[in-house]
C-alpha positions in Angstrom: 125.5 26.1 244.4 127.2 29.4 243.5 130.8 29.3 242.2 133.4 30.9 244.4 135.7 33.3 242.6 138.9 34.8 244.0 139.3 38.1 242.3 143.0 39.2 242.4 144.1 42.8 241.9 147.5 44.4 242.4 147.4 48.2 242.8 150.1 50.8 242.2 149.4 54.6 242.0 146.0 54.3 240.6 144.1 56.5 243.1 142.2 58.1 240.2 140.9 54.8 238.8 140.8 52.1 241.5 137.4 53.0 243.0 135.7 52.3 239.6 137.6 49.0 239.4 136.5 47.9 242.8 132.9 48.9 242.2 132.8 46.8 239.0 134.1 43.7 240.9 131.7 44.2 243.9 128.7 44.5 241.4 129.2 41.0 240.0 126.1 38.9 240.4 125.5 35.2 240.8 128.9 34.2 242.3 130.5 34.3 245.7 133.4 36.8 245.4 136.5 36.8 247.5 138.3 40.1 246.5 142.1 40.0 247.2 143.8 43.4 246.7 147.6 43.8 247.1 149.0 47.4 247.0 152.5 47.4 245.6 153.9 50.5 247.4 151.6 53.2 246.1 152.4 56.8 247.1 149.4 58.7 245.6 146.5 57.9 247.9 145.6 54.5 246.3 145.6 52.8 249.7 143.2 55.4 251.2 140.7 54.8 248.3 140.9 51.0 248.8 140.4 51.2 252.6 137.4 53.5 252.2 135.4 50.5 250.9 133.8 48.7 253.8 132.9 45.4 252.3 133.6 42.0 254.0 134.5 40.5 250.6 137.6 42.6 250.4 140.9 41.5 251.9 143.6 44.2 251.6 147.3 43.5 251.8 149.4 46.6 251.5 153.2 46.5 250.9 155.5 49.4 251.6 157.8 48.8 248.7 157.1 48.6 244.9 158.3 45.2 243.9 156.4 44.5 240.6 152.9 43.5 239.7 153.7 39.8 239.0 155.1 39.3 242.5 152.1 41.0 244.1 149.7 38.9 242.0 151.5 35.7 242.9 151.2 36.4 246.6 147.5 37.0 246.2 147.0 33.8 244.2 148.7 31.9 247.0 146.1 33.3 249.4 143.1 32.5 247.1 140.5 30.0 248.2 138.1 30.2 245.4 137.3 27.5 242.8 138.3 30.0 240.1 140.6 33.0 240.0 140.0 36.2 238.0 142.6 38.8 237.4 141.9 42.5 237.0 144.1 45.6 236.6 143.5 48.4 239.0 142.9 51.0 236.3 140.5 48.8 234.2 136.9 47.9 235.1 134.4 45.2 234.1 131.5 46.3 232.1 129.4 43.1 232.4 128.0 42.3 235.9 127.5 38.7 234.9 130.9 38.1 233.5 132.0 35.8 236.4 128.9 33.8 236.7 128.7 33.1 233.0 132.3 32.1 232.6 132.3 30.0 235.7 129.3 28.1 234.2 131.4 27.5 231.0 134.3 26.1 233.0 132.0 23.9 235.1 130.2 22.5 232.1 133.5 21.4 230.5 136.0 20.2 233.2 138.7 19.9 230.5 138.9 23.7 230.1 141.6 25.5 232.1 140.5 29.1 231.5 138.0 31.4 229.8 138.9 34.7 228.2 136.8 37.4 226.5 137.3 40.7 224.7 137.9 44.3 225.9 136.7 47.7 224.8 139.2 50.5 225.0 138.9 53.7 227.0 141.2 56.6 227.7 142.2 57.9 231.1 138.9 59.8 231.3 136.8 56.8 230.4 136.0 57.9 226.9 135.7 55.1 224.3 138.6 54.6 221.9 137.7 52.8 218.7 139.9 49.7 218.2 140.5 50.8 214.6 142.4 53.8 216.0 144.9 51.5 217.8 147.7 49.5 216.1 146.7 46.5 218.3 143.0 47.3 218.3 141.9 43.9 216.9 144.6 41.7 218.4 142.2 40.4 221.1 139.5 39.4 218.6 140.3 35.7 218.6 138.4 32.6 217.8 138.9 29.3 219.5 141.7 26.9 218.7 143.1 23.6 219.8 146.0 23.5 222.2 148.5 22.9 219.4 147.1 25.7 217.2 147.3 28.1 220.2 150.9 27.2 220.6 151.6 27.8 216.9 149.8 31.2 217.1 151.8 32.3 220.2 155.1 31.1 218.5 154.4 32.8 215.1 152.4 35.9 216.2 152.7 36.5 219.9 150.2 37.3 222.6 146.6 37.8 221.7 144.7 37.1 225.0 143.5 40.0 227.2 144.9 39.3 230.7 142.3 41.1 232.8 139.5 39.1 231.1 140.8 35.7 232.3 138.9 33.4 234.6 141.1 30.4 235.4 140.8 27.3 237.6 142.8 27.9 240.7 144.1 24.3 240.5 145.8 25.2 237.2 148.3 27.5 239.0 149.3 24.5 241.1 149.9 22.5 237.9 151.8 25.0 235.8 153.1 27.4 238.3 152.4 31.1 238.9 153.7 34.1 237.0 157.4 34.4 236.3 158.4 37.5 238.3 161.6 37.9 236.2 159.4 39.1 233.4 157.9 42.6 233.4 156.2 42.9 230.0 155.2 39.4 229.1 154.5 37.3 232.2 150.9 36.7 230.9 152.2 35.3 227.5 154.6 33.0 229.3 151.6 31.8 231.5 149.3 31.2 228.5 152.0 29.1 226.8 152.6 27.0 229.8 148.8 26.6 230.2 147.9 25.5 226.7 150.7 22.9 226.7 148.5 21.0 229.2 145.0 22.3 228.8 142.5 23.6 226.3 141.1 27.1 226.8 138.0 29.0 225.7 137.6 32.5 224.3 134.2 34.3 224.3 133.4 36.9 221.7 131.7 39.3 224.0 133.4 42.3 225.6 133.6 42.2 229.4 136.1 44.8 230.4 137.0 48.4 229.7 140.8 48.3 229.1 142.3 51.7 229.8 144.9 53.1 227.3 147.2 55.6 228.9 150.2 56.2 226.6 153.4 56.9 228.4 151.8 56.2 231.8 151.0 52.5 232.1 153.4 49.6 232.5 152.5 48.4 229.0 153.2 51.7 227.3 155.5 51.5 224.3 158.4 53.4 225.7 162.0 52.7 224.4 162.8 50.7 227.5 159.6 48.7 227.4 160.1 47.9 223.7 163.6 46.6 224.3 162.5 44.7 227.3 159.7 43.1 225.4 162.0 41.8 222.7 164.4 40.4 225.3 161.5 38.7 227.2 160.3 37.2 223.9 163.8 35.7 223.4 163.7 34.2 226.9 160.2 32.8 226.5 161.0 31.4 223.0 164.2 29.8 224.2 162.2 27.3 226.3 159.0 27.3 224.1 158.9 23.6 223.3 159.8 22.3 226.8 157.2 19.8 227.9 155.1 19.9 224.7 153.6 16.5 224.1 154.1 14.9 220.7 150.4 15.0 219.7 150.1 18.7 220.7 153.2 19.6 218.7 152.0 17.7 215.7 148.6 19.3 215.9 150.1 22.8 216.0 153.1 22.5 213.6 152.4 19.4 211.5 151.9 21.4 208.3 155.4 22.9 208.5 157.4 19.8 209.5 159.9 18.1 207.2 159.0 14.7 208.5 155.5 15.0 210.0 155.4 11.3 210.9 158.0 12.0 213.7 159.3 8.4 213.8 161.8 8.9 216.6 162.4 11.2 219.5 165.4 12.7 217.6 163.0 13.8 214.9 160.9 15.7 217.4 163.8 17.6 218.8 165.2 18.4 215.3 161.8 19.6 214.0 161.3 21.8 217.0 164.8 23.4 216.5 163.9 24.0 212.9 160.9 26.0 213.8 163.2 28.8 214.9 164.4 29.3 211.4 160.9 29.8 210.0 159.5 33.4 209.4 157.4 34.8 212.2 155.2 37.9 212.4 156.9 39.3 215.5 160.0 41.0 214.1 162.1 38.6 216.0 163.8 36.6 213.3 167.3 37.2 214.5 166.4 36.3 218.0 164.6 33.2 217.0 167.4 32.1 214.7 170.0 32.6 217.5 167.9 30.1 219.6 167.8 27.8 216.6 171.6 28.0 216.2 172.1 27.2 219.8 169.7 24.2 219.6 171.4 22.9 216.4 174.8 23.2 218.1 173.5 21.0 220.9 171.9 18.5 218.6 175.0 18.2 216.3 176.9 17.4 219.5 174.8 14.3 220.1 175.8 11.2 218.0 172.2 10.0 217.7 170.8 13.4 216.6 173.8 14.0 214.3 173.1 10.8 212.4 169.4 11.6 211.9 170.3 15.2 210.9 172.6 13.9 208.2 170.4 11.1 206.9 166.9 12.8 207.0 167.6 16.5 206.9 171.0 16.9 205.0 172.2 19.0 208.0 175.8 18.8 209.0 178.6 21.0 210.2 178.8 22.8 206.8 175.1 23.6 207.0 175.8 25.0 210.5 178.7 27.1 209.3 176.5 28.6 206.6 173.7 29.5 209.1 176.3 31.2 211.4 177.3 33.4 208.4 173.7 34.5 207.8 172.6 35.6 211.2 173.7 39.1 211.8 173.5 39.8 215.5 175.5 43.1 215.1 173.0 44.8 212.7 170.3 45.4 215.3 173.0 46.9 217.6 174.2 49.2 214.8 170.6 50.3 214.0 170.0 51.1 217.6 173.3 53.0 217.7 172.2 55.0 214.6 168.9 55.8 216.3 170.8 57.0 219.3 172.8 59.3 217.1 169.7 61.0 215.8 168.1 61.2 219.3 171.2 62.6 221.0 172.7 64.6 218.2 176.0 64.0 216.3 177.8 66.8 218.1 177.4 65.1 221.5 177.9 61.5 220.4 180.9 61.8 218.1 183.3 63.3 220.6 182.6 60.4 222.9 183.2 57.9 220.1 186.4 59.7 219.2 187.7 59.6 222.8 186.8 55.9 223.1 188.6 55.1 219.8 191.7 56.9 221.1 191.6 54.9 224.3 191.0 57.9 226.5 188.0 56.5 228.3 184.4 57.8 228.0 
């Protein structure tokens, strides 16, 4: 019996690319495809390109207003009827016409697995290949397989490394862990993978299945100033609830080598060890953000009599330790660095008069 896959695609102003994307989905072999497309307020002819396809497998749901890809995807997932769900971006295209049938077989063979991922190749807006070595993130998706705990550790220390438009996921998993957080614009996929591996193992295939289009300054993931700032802030929000719902064994599997008391004798020890993770070095350039979360967690734990007793007895952590940490975390420095960068971008002659007026209390 063929697997039924609901392919979900949100479109927005991709008239130039979307036909190739649609063709790559409709060419999939060996599975029954339900292709759900939701247009998110396009104004460039994308809708006309989509509606030109006369295929009964396509269900098209246009929206007049641009509301964000995550919301559009969530609505399509709610409509999905397939055993599995695949996500694809409307400017990318699959390069393997057996991607879905092969990955569906993997998930059917191992009912424990929640999802299967693979690798991308990179192309520019004209479809020309871009070598991964030429991109700062060119090898980030070259991942092996890990246990649930080790995936959590990798996400915590290093960040996202799974290519969203390669995922094939059991539809039932969205019922278990929820759909994408529409409050996040840059990292809703990372947030989803963290929630997913807290409960399920996943699989990563080494083969490339998708052409991932790189369009600097044009795509939603481009490293603009606003996107970079938003990414840091979203990392902070995701990290602040990172350990919620993590089972003891999964936490120990992922972080056991960096725990002070890896035996975790009491629930208080688990909460303390999780708070201490925010004070470790990570590779994401987010140390101040992580430490702020750690400070907040430690303030909460020191306010609990049972946790305070364990902190003092087993970790030598008390109010004095907390005072010291508060003196080490400089939340003002990133702001000053950003302000210095603004000086150079805008020019001293336009910025300093505004500063002078503000200092004199004359308004902006």
